[in-house]
C-alpha positions as CSV (number, residue, x, y, z in Angstrom):
1,M,191.0,-182.1,-6.1
2,L,188.1,-184.5,-6.8
3,V,184.3,-183.8,-6.7
4,G,184.1,-186.0,-3.6
5,D,186.5,-183.6,-1.8
6,L,184.6,-180.4,-2.6
7,K,182.2,-180.3,0.4
8,E,184.9,-180.9,2.9
9,H,187.1,-178.3,1.2
10,L,184.3,-175.7,1.5
11,S,183.4,-176.6,5.1
12,G,186.2,-174.5,6.4
13,V,184.6,-171.4,5.0
14,R,182.1,-170.0,7.5
15,E,179.3,-168.0,5.8
16,R,176.5,-166.4,7.7
17,S,173.8,-163.7,7.4
18,I,173.1,-161.2,10.1
19,E,169.6,-159.7,10.0
20,L,169.1,-156.3,11.8
21,T,168.0,-152.7,11.1
22,L,170.3,-149.9,10.0
23,G,169.9,-148.4,13.4
24,D,171.9,-151.4,14.8
25,I,175.0,-150.3,12.8
26,D,177.5,-147.6,13.8
27,V,180.7,-146.5,12.2
28,D,183.7,-145.5,14.4
29,A,184.7,-141.9,14.5
30,D,187.9,-142.7,12.6
31,A,186.0,-144.7,10.0
32,S,188.1,-147.8,10.7
33,R,185.5,-150.2,12.1
34,I,181.8,-150.9,11.8
35,R,180.1,-151.9,15.0
36,L,176.8,-153.7,15.6
37,T,174.6,-153.5,18.6
38,T,175.1,-157.3,18.9
39,G,178.6,-156.6,20.0
40,E,180.3,-157.7,16.7
41,D,182.5,-155.4,14.7
42,F,184.1,-155.5,11.3
43,H,186.9,-153.7,9.5
44,L,185.6,-150.9,7.3
45,D,187.7,-151.9,4.3
46,E,187.1,-150.9,0.6
47,Q,184.6,-153.7,0.0
48,A,182.5,-152.9,3.2
49,E,182.6,-149.2,2.5
50,R,181.4,-149.7,-1.1
51,S,178.5,-152.0,-0.1
52,L,177.4,-149.7,2.7
53,A,177.6,-146.6,0.5
54,Q,175.6,-148.3,-2.3
55,Y,172.9,-149.5,0.2
56,L,172.6,-146.0,1.7
57,G,172.7,-144.3,-1.6
58,V,175.8,-142.3,-0.8
59,S,178.3,-141.5,-3.5
60,K,181.4,-143.8,-3.1
61,A,183.5,-141.2,-5.0
62,Y,182.5,-138.5,-2.5
63,L,183.3,-140.7,0.5
64,A,186.7,-141.4,-0.9
65,K,187.5,-137.7,-0.8
66,C,186.3,-137.2,2.7
67,P,188.7,-137.2,5.7
68,A,188.0,-140.1,8.1
69,D,185.9,-138.1,10.6
70,L,183.7,-136.7,7.9
71,K,183.3,-140.0,6.2
72,A,182.1,-141.6,9.5
73,H,179.8,-138.6,10.1
74,N,178.2,-139.0,6.7
75,L,177.7,-142.8,7.0
76,N,176.2,-142.5,10.5
77,Y,173.9,-139.7,9.4
78,W,172.3,-141.8,6.8
79,L,172.2,-144.9,9.0
80,R,170.3,-142.8,11.6
81,R,168.0,-141.3,8.9
82,R,167.0,-144.9,7.9
83,E,167.4,-146.5,11.3
84,N,164.2,-148.6,11.0
85,A,165.0,-150.0,7.6
86,A,165.7,-153.8,7.7
87,A,169.0,-155.1,6.3
88,V,171.0,-158.3,6.0
89,I,174.7,-158.3,6.3
90,E,176.6,-161.2,4.6
91,V,179.7,-162.3,6.4
92,V,182.5,-164.7,5.4
93,G,184.7,-165.6,8.4
94,D,185.1,-162.3,10.2
95,H,184.9,-160.2,7.0
96,W,181.9,-158.0,6.1
97,V,181.1,-158.9,2.4
98,T,178.0,-156.9,1.6
99,V,174.7,-155.6,3.0
100,H,171.3,-155.9,1.2
101,K,167.6,-155.8,1.6
102,P,166.0,-158.9,3.2
103,G,164.5,-161.5,1.0
104,L,167.0,-161.3,-1.9
105,L,168.2,-164.5,-3.6
106,I,171.7,-165.2,-2.2
107,L,172.7,-168.8,-3.0
108,P,174.5,-170.6,-0.1
109,L,177.7,-172.2,-1.4
110,A,177.1,-175.3,0.6
111,R,173.9,-175.9,-1.4
112,V,175.7,-175.3,-4.7
113,A,178.3,-177.9,-3.5
114,D,175.4,-180.3,-2.8
115,I,174.3,-180.0,-6.4
116,V,177.8,-180.7,-7.7
117,T,178.1,-183.9,-5.6
118,A,174.6,-185.0,-6.4
119,T,175.0,-184.8,-10.2
120,M,178.6,-185.8,-10.7
121,D,180.8,-188.8,-10.0
122,P,182.9,-188.3,-6.9
123,G,185.9,-189.3,-8.9
124,Y,185.6,-186.5,-11.5
125,E,188.4,-184.0,-11.2
126,I,188.1,-180.3,-10.3
127,V,190.7,-178.6,-12.4
128,Q,190.0,-175.1,-11.2
129,L,188.3,-173.8,-8.1
130,L,188.2,-170.0,-7.3
131,R,186.5,-168.9,-4.1
132,N,186.5,-165.4,-2.7
133,D,184.0,-163.0,-1.3
134,T,182.3,-162.2,-4.6
135,K,183.1,-165.2,-6.8
136,F,182.6,-169.0,-6.8
137,H,184.0,-170.6,-10.0
138,V,184.5,-174.4,-10.4
139,D,185.6,-176.3,-13.5
140,I,185.0,-180.0,-13.4
141,I,186.0,-182.5,-16.1
142,T,184.3,-185.8,-16.7
143,D,185.3,-189.0,-18.4
144,H,183.8,-187.9,-21.7
145,H,186.7,-187.1,-24.0
146,V,187.9,-186.8,-27.6
147,E,191.3,-187.2,-29.2
148,V,192.7,-185.0,-32.0
149,A,195.4,-186.3,-34.3
150,P,198.9,-184.7,-33.8
151,D,200.5,-182.4,-36.4
152,D,204.3,-182.3,-36.1
153,R,204.4,-179.0,-38.1
154,I,202.8,-177.1,-35.2
155,E,204.6,-176.8,-31.9
156,D,201.7,-177.4,-29.5
157,R,200.4,-180.4,-31.6
158,R,203.6,-182.4,-31.7
159,R,203.3,-185.7,-29.9
160,G,207.0,-185.8,-29.1
161,S,207.7,-187.7,-25.9
162,R,204.1,-187.3,-24.5
163,T,202.7,-190.6,-23.2
164,V,199.1,-189.7,-24.1
165,G,197.5,-188.3,-27.2
166,D,196.0,-184.8,-27.7
167,I,193.0,-185.5,-25.5
168,T,190.3,-183.0,-24.5
169,H,187.8,-183.8,-21.7
170,G,184.3,-182.5,-21.5
171,G,183.0,-181.0,-18.3
172,V,181.0,-178.4,-16.5
173,R,181.7,-174.9,-15.3
174,I,179.6,-173.5,-12.5
175,L,179.7,-169.8,-11.6
176,A,177.9,-168.2,-8.6
177,N,178.2,-165.2,-6.4
178,P,178.1,-166.0,-2.7
179,S,177.4,-162.5,-1.6
180,E,175.4,-160.7,-4.2
181,V,172.1,-161.1,-6.1
182,E,173.5,-162.5,-9.3
183,A,172.2,-165.2,-11.5
184,P,174.2,-168.4,-11.4
185,Q,175.5,-170.0,-14.6
186,V,176.0,-173.6,-15.6
187,L,178.2,-173.9,-18.8
188,T,179.8,-176.5,-21.0
189,Y,183.6,-176.6,-20.2
190,L,186.3,-178.4,-22.3
191,H,189.8,-179.0,-21.0
192,R,192.7,-180.0,-23.2
193,L,195.2,-182.1,-21.3
194,W,198.4,-181.3,-23.2
195,C,198.3,-177.6,-22.2
196,T,195.3,-177.3,-19.9
197,N,193.7,-174.9,-22.4
198,G,190.0,-174.4,-21.6
199,S,187.0,-173.5,-23.7
200,T,183.5,-172.7,-22.5
201,S,180.0,-172.0,-23.8
202,P,178.8,-168.3,-23.7
203,E,177.7,-167.2,-20.2
204,D,174.4,-165.9,-21.4
205,Q,173.4,-169.4,-22.6
206,G,173.9,-171.0,-19.2
207,T,172.3,-168.3,-16.9
208,I,169.6,-169.4,-14.5
209,R,166.7,-167.0,-14.4
210,L,166.2,-165.3,-11.0
211,K,163.0,-163.4,-11.5
212,G,160.0,-165.2,-9.9
213,N,162.1,-168.0,-8.5
214,T,162.9,-169.0,-4.9
215,V,166.3,-170.2,-3.8
216,E,165.0,-173.8,-4.0
217,D,163.7,-173.2,-7.5
218,I,167.0,-172.0,-8.6
219,L,168.9,-174.9,-7.1
220,V,166.6,-177.3,-8.8
221,E,167.2,-175.5,-12.1
222,M,170.9,-175.6,-11.6
223,E,170.8,-179.4,-11.0
224,G,168.8,-179.9,-14.2
225,A,171.2,-177.7,-16.1
226,C,174.2,-179.7,-14.9
227,R,172.5,-182.9,-16.1
228,R,171.7,-181.4,-19.5
229,V,175.2,-180.1,-20.0
230,M,176.7,-183.5,-19.2
231,G,174.2,-185.2,-21.4
232,D,175.3,-183.1,-24.4
233,L,179.0,-183.4,-23.8
234,D,179.7,-186.0,-26.5
235,A,178.0,-183.8,-29.2
236,K,180.0,-180.8,-28.0
237,L,183.3,-182.7,-28.1
238,E,182.6,-183.9,-31.7
239,S,182.0,-180.3,-32.7
240,Y,185.2,-179.4,-31.1
241,A,187.2,-182.2,-32.7
242,A,185.7,-181.2,-36.1
243,L,187.7,-178.0,-35.9
244,A,190.8,-179.9,-36.7
245,R,189.3,-180.9,-40.1
246,T,188.0,-177.4,-40.9
247,L,189.9,-174.5,-42.5
248,P,189.2,-170.9,-41.6
249,P,187.5,-168.7,-44.2
250,G,190.4,-167.1,-46.0
251,S,193.7,-166.4,-44.3
252,P,194.2,-167.8,-40.8
253,T,195.9,-164.5,-39.8
254,R,193.2,-162.2,-41.1
255,F,190.5,-164.5,-39.6
256,A,192.1,-164.5,-36.1
257,Y,192.6,-160.7,-36.2
258,Q,189.0,-160.0,-37.1
259,L,187.8,-162.5,-34.5
260,G,189.9,-160.8,-31.8
261,R,188.5,-157.4,-32.7
262,E,184.9,-158.6,-32.6
263,Y,185.5,-159.9,-29.0
264,G,187.1,-156.7,-27.9
265,L,190.5,-158.0,-27.2
266,P,193.1,-155.3,-26.2
267,Q,195.8,-154.5,-28.8
268,R,198.6,-155.8,-26.6
269,L,196.9,-159.2,-26.6
270,M,196.1,-159.0,-30.3
271,D,199.8,-158.5,-31.0
272,R,200.5,-161.8,-29.2
273,V,197.7,-163.5,-31.2
274,M,199.2,-162.3,-34.5
275,E,202.7,-163.4,-33.4
276,R,201.5,-166.9,-32.8
277,V,199.1,-167.2,-35.7
278,S,201.7,-165.9,-38.2
279,V,203.9,-169.0,-37.7
280,L,201.1,-171.5,-38.4
281,P,201.2,-173.2,-41.8
282,E,199.0,-171.8,-44.5
283,D,196.6,-174.7,-44.2
284,A,196.2,-174.3,-40.4
285,T,192.8,-175.4,-39.2
286,L,190.2,-173.7,-37.0
287,Y,191.5,-176.0,-34.2
288,D,195.0,-174.4,-34.5
289,V,193.6,-170.9,-34.5
290,Q,191.4,-171.7,-31.5
291,Q,194.3,-173.0,-29.5
292,V,196.2,-169.7,-29.9
293,F,193.4,-167.9,-28.1
294,T,193.0,-170.5,-25.3
295,E,196.7,-170.7,-24.7
296,L,196.7,-166.9,-24.1
297,A,193.9,-167.4,-21.6
298,N,196.3,-169.5,-19.5
299,G,198.8,-166.6,-19.5
300,P,199.1,-163.5,-17.4
301,V,195.7,-162.0,-18.1
302,N,192.9,-160.9,-15.7
303,Y,189.9,-163.1,-14.9
304,R,187.5,-161.2,-17.2
305,L,189.9,-161.5,-20.1
306,M,190.5,-165.2,-19.4
307,T,186.8,-166.0,-19.6
308,R,186.4,-163.9,-22.7
309,L,189.1,-165.8,-24.5
310,Q,187.6,-169.1,-23.4
311,Q,184.2,-168.1,-24.6
312,L,185.6,-167.1,-28.0
313,S,187.1,-170.5,-28.2
314,G,183.8,-172.1,-27.2
315,D,182.0,-170.1,-29.9
316,L,184.4,-171.5,-32.5
317,A,183.7,-175.0,-31.4
318,F,180.0,-174.9,-30.6
319,S,178.8,-172.3,-33.1
320,T,181.3,-172.9,-35.9
321,E,178.9,-172.2,-38.8
322,Q,177.8,-168.8,-37.5
323,V,181.4,-167.7,-36.5
324,T,182.9,-168.7,-39.8
325,H,180.1,-167.4,-42.1
326,R,182.4,-164.6,-43.4
327,C,183.8,-162.8,-46.4
328,G,187.0,-164.7,-47.3
329,T,188.7,-161.4,-48.1
330,C,187.9,-159.0,-45.3
331,E,186.8,-161.7,-42.8
332,R,183.8,-159.8,-41.7
333,L,180.6,-161.7,-40.8
334,L,178.2,-162.2,-43.6
335,P,174.4,-161.6,-43.0
336,E,172.4,-164.7,-42.4
337,A,170.5,-166.0,-45.5
């Protein structure tokens, strides 16, 4: 998919907000449906139940233990107790996504798509698009790129019959929550063509501040952040390419192991890291170690672990000096001078 196709792709997703009071909401006696005085009704699924319980201040763990009739009674009791309280229900299609207080900063995805199309060439490629009730994630690659020389000693760096070199494109990752009050993020994203390995800057560095801002303010900040990220891509790509000329401090295996521990990778994943790093040559570079982590991010791991691996990779590329300032024996980080 291209940037120019994004708005049309999202146009089939119908998002809307319903403003009412809690007295306008009723749960069926068998706790299967939520009915509104407007005549609309929604399935009381896990997500709807969690959001309603949270808004009413009722323990979700307690509700899970209740038989259906008692669950409905408890929810309706608290809805009646607070019947005059204003609320906004967020709906995607015919699915209840969440309920929240009026006036909270929920970013419309259509407006986020407007920012993407306004700041980027319509021919730029979208290499990943995730869209569900709680997540909007888009990775876009630009024409900024860098090429790393092949190394026939290392399996994933052999040129072989490939028609293009080991090219990595720079781009932008945008993260937003279409149904919750959550700060959006605009991050640097790098995408290696040979294996679609991805690297990204840390999420906390690209977070747009919510406090004191309106939706319009946040959208303006997101647009500015997109332009800043793209303006810095060439420098980021050079830092990334320099990894192929930089050796790890000490042993590549010990370095990779300590790095994985610091990022809280589970042992089952660390076993796979060690398996891959152990076959690298003794003079393997930071680039080779980095690709081990990003390759695993492409495997059967959950979303949170995928992004953690990609941020580890990004830290290696964009904060190389800090990440490698270590004891060459134990591989632990050294204090800053």
